[in-house]
Structure formats: structure tokens, C-alpha cells
N, C-alpha and C positions, 0 to 999 in steps of 0.2 A: 288177126286181131292185134291192134297196137297195144303193147304193154305200157303200163304207167311207170314213170320214173319213181323210184323210191326216194323220198325226201327225208333227210334226217335233220331234225331241229335240235338246237342246243342253246343253252344260255351262256353268253359270253362271260368270261371271268370278270369279277368285280375289280375295278381299278380304284385304288385309294387316291383321292385327289384332295390335298389339303387346301381348304378355302382361305385360311388366314395363317400365314407362317410367321408373321411378325410378333415380337414380344413387346408388350408395353412396359413402361416403367413400373406401373403398379403390379403387373404379373411378375416381373423380374424381382421386385422387392419381396413378394410373397414367397417365391421359390428360394431366393437367397436366404431369407429368414428361416425357412423350413430346414434347409440343409445345415444351417448353423445350429439350429436347435437339436437336430438329430445327431450330427457328427462333429460339430465345432468348426467346420470349414467356413471361412469368411470369404465371400465373393463380393467385390465392389463392382461398380457399373462398367469398368473396363473389361469385365468378363461377360458382358451381355451377349456378344456374338457367340461365344463358346456355349453358354447356357442354352441359347436359342437353338443352335445346331444339334445339341445333344438331346434336347427335349423333342425336337422334330423327329428323331429316330423312333421315339416312343409313340408319337402320333401315328407314324406309318405302321408300326407294329400293332397298335390297337385300333387302327382304322378310324381315327378321330379327325375332325375337320379343322380344329384350331387349338392354339395353346389355351385359350379360355376353356374349351371342352376338356382338355387334359387336366387342368387344375380342378375342374368340377369332378372329373373321374377320380382324381387322386384323393380329394376330400371325401368322396363317397365310398372309396375302396382302399382305405389306408393299409389294411392287413394284406391285401393282395398286391398292391402297387408300390408300397414304400421301399422295399428292397430294390426294386427295379429303378426307382427314382434315385436312390442313393448311389447305386451302381453307375447310373448314367452320368452323375456329376462328380464322381471321384476320378482323379487322374492317376494312371498307373504307367510309370516310365521307369524301367530298370534294365540292367545288363548284368551279365556274369562278370565278376571281378571289377565292378564299378567302384571308382575311388579306391584303387588297389592298395594304396599305402595303408589303409586300415587293416587289410588282411596281412600285409607284411609286418605290421606292428604286432598283430596277434602271434605270428610265427616267431619273430625275432626277439620280442620283448616279453609279452604276457605269458606265452606258453613256456618259454625258457625259464622264466621266474618260477612257474609252477613246478617244473622238474626239480629245480634247486631246493624248493621248500618241501617237496614230497618226502615223507618218511614212511617206513613200513612197506609191506608187500601187498596190502589190500588195494583193490581197484577203486580209484576215485572217479566218480561221475561228474562230468562238467555239463552244466545246463546253459543253453543259449537260446535267446528269444529274438527272432526277427519280427519286430512288432508292427511292421507295415510291409508285409512280404511280397505284395503284388503277385506276379505270375510265378514266383518261386526261384527266380534267378539268384537272389541273395541267399536264400536258404540252402540251395544246392552248392553254391560257392563255399559257404561255411562248412557244409558236409564234406566237400572235397578237401578242404584245408584240415579239418578235424580228423577225417579218416586217415589221411597221410600221417598226421601227428600221432594218432593212437596206434597205428601199425608199428611205428618206431618206438613208441613208449607204451607198452601193453599194460602198464599200471594205471592207465587212464582210459575212460570211456566217455562218450558224449551223447547227449539228447538235444534235439533242436525243435523248438516250437515256432511255427510260422503262423502269424495271424494277420488278418486284414478285415476291413469293414465290407469290402466288395465280395459278394458271394460268387459272382461269375468268375472273377479273377482267381478266387480260391479253388474253384473247380479246375481251372487251367493249371494251377500250381500242383494239384494232386495228380493230374494226368502226366505232367512233366514232359510234354512233347514240345520241341522247339525247332524252328527252321534252322537250317545249316548256318546261315549268316549270323544268327545269334550265338552260335557255339564258338565262333571264331576267336573271341577274347580269351577262351579257356586255354591255358598252356597245354601243349600236346601230351605231356607225360601224365596229365590228369584224366585223359579220355579213356585210356585202356581199362576196361572192366567197369567203368562208371557210366558210360553212355553207349547206347546201342544205335547203330546207324540203320536207318530205315531202307527198305528195298521195295520194289514194285510200286504199289499205290502210295507207299510211305516214303518213297525216295525224296531226298532233299530235307528230311527231318531226322532229328535225333531224340531218343527217349532216355531219361535217367533210369539207370538199372535198379532192380529191386535191392541190390546190395547198397547202393547209395541212399535209397529211400528208407532203409530199415530202421534208422534212428530218428526219423523225421515225422512230425505230426503237424496237421494244420487245423486251425480253429478260427471261426468268425469272432471278432473281438472289437468292441468300440472303446477306443482309448479315452474318450471324453465322458463316459458314464461312470461316475464314482463307484457305483455298486458292482460294476463288472470287475472281477478279480481273477487272477490265476493262482491256483494253490501251490505255488512254487516260488523259491528264490533262485536267482540266476547269477551265473558267473559273468556273463556277457549279455548285454541288450543292444541290439541295433535298432535305431529309429532314424533313418536317414531320408532327407528330402521330403519330410512330412510337415515339420514345424513351420515351414514357409507358408503354409495354408492357414495357420492358426493365428489369431490375435494374441497379444501378450497374456491376457488373463487365462486363456485356454492352455497356452504353452506352460504356464506355471502349474496348472492342475495336472497336465499330462506328465511333466517332469517329476512332480511329487509322487505321482502314482508309480512311475517306472522306478524311481529311486527306492521306493518302499519294497520293490520286488528284487532289488539287487543285494547280493551278499556283500559284506564288508570286504573292500579290496576289489570288488567287481567293476566292470567297465560299462559305461553308457557311451555309445558312439552315434553321433548325429552327422548330418551331411555337411560337406565343405561350404555350402552356401548358407549355412545356418549358424546361429550363435545363441548362447544363453546370456549374453550381455544384457543387463537390465532386469534379469529374472533372478529372484532370490532363490538360492538353493544351497545345499550342503555338500556339493560335489567338488572334487579337486580337478582343475583343468590341467591336462597333460600336454596339450597342444594337438594340432591337426584334428580338431573337432572330437577329441577323445576326453572323457571325464571319468574319474574314479571315485567310488564311494569310500569315504574315509572310515 
């Protein structure tokens, strides 16, 4: 008797096919207005291609057919989708020891002045805020500099707050795992005891040690919302390469907010490509994108 072949049937996996990947002027205007309202980022029409490509990633993730469908989904599910939308359109570019003259100024000028002014034997806590910390490169650079300083000067201790609007990038900052090529800008003497080299499946990566992370905290923070505050005043605030995305009226609000969180004599450090020219403020310009609160 001839046996029957066993036939196994299965359903082929669903493939997401985007029916309409183009963004219209009206759709761009809606999305750019929304990101401005939420986080103060201004996007003009020369950013159309960038916005389109980043929104297309969300379409694929959500299995939607068009940008029109995405906008409908966003309107109907703001609590669920808004963070993903903001994360999609925020730009995160950073490196260890980026614009290194700022860190040299801290070591050679600011921290030396603190030593000269320090009296008594009590430990002085220094508070530092990396107000757009991205994936944590700036935060851990500051931790390396401050940890070395405090070892040589035990009358000082430090705490660092890293904040960003992008929740995905904050998760990466907390994990503190970086590919080897991103570690290259770190001077070799800083690596010992501060970064662990991966092996096996983690080969080619480095992780910041628990020792380096011990005085670091991360928090989601929206610089453009007046009611969002930090219950601290800081000795140093870094806000580098962020103001370039804001129009003047938002820059003014952000600078006023950060200045209110600075101690007298504290530093606000912005990016080399940025300026506060034309913005009314009460900070003293020290050069090299560094400002001091009087």
C-alpha cells in the first residue's frame, strides 16, 4: 500500500510594504510644528528628507502603510507614541572628550581656582549637569576628569546629572557600553579601572565600570518646559551642540532656566558652533563658548 506524503502547511510571514513613503508639505508642517511644541526643536523644509527617513522607520515598526497613516496613529495614540516620535526626530551626536579644550579649562583653570579658595577640612561636593547628555559620552568624560581631580584633592567630591529628552538614548547612557572605536579618544591613562574590555560575545566593546558610574545619575528632562525643574544648583552645566536646533526665543528661555540652576561663579558651557550673541542674559563670557554666572 502506497503511503501518503505528509504535507505541512504554514502561513508565510507578513512582510510590511509601505504604500506611500513620500511626505507632503502639509504632513511635514504638522510634524515639524508638533516637535517644536513638544521640545522646542525648529525644523525648516531643508530637513524634509531627514524627517521622512526617520518617520519611515516608525512606519516599518508599526506596520503602517503611509505617513498619513502614521499621523493618524500619532493623533489617536499620543500617550503611547509621543515618546517614540520625539526620539525619532532628536539628533544624538557625541564623542568622548569632544571639544576637549572645555575639559582642559576645567582642569587648568576652574578646578585650580577651587583648590585655592577652599578653606577648612570638610568635603565640598561639586555638582555638574550634562543637560543634553545623549548616550553618556559627555557624562563619563566629566566623571573621568572629576574622579582624577578628587583622588588628588580628597577635600572634594562630585555628583553628575545627565539628562536628555530621548528615552532610548538615556537607556544606552545608563548601560554605558561602547564600541572600541568610540573609546579611542580617551587618553590611555584614564582607561585603567574605569572601563572594562569585553570578551567573547562582547569582544570589541567596552563598558564603564561601576566605580565610574557611582556618582552619576540620569533623568529624562525637557529643557523647554518651564515647569520642569531640577531641585539643585550646579557648579558646572554643559549644554553643547543643542542650541543650534532652537530659535532665539527658545534659546532665551533655556538659558534663563539653566542660569537659574547655576551657583554664583558657576560655569555654563555651550558648543563651539553656538553663541549667545543677540540673546539677553546676565552671564559673563570667558571665551571658548564658556560663560560664568556673576
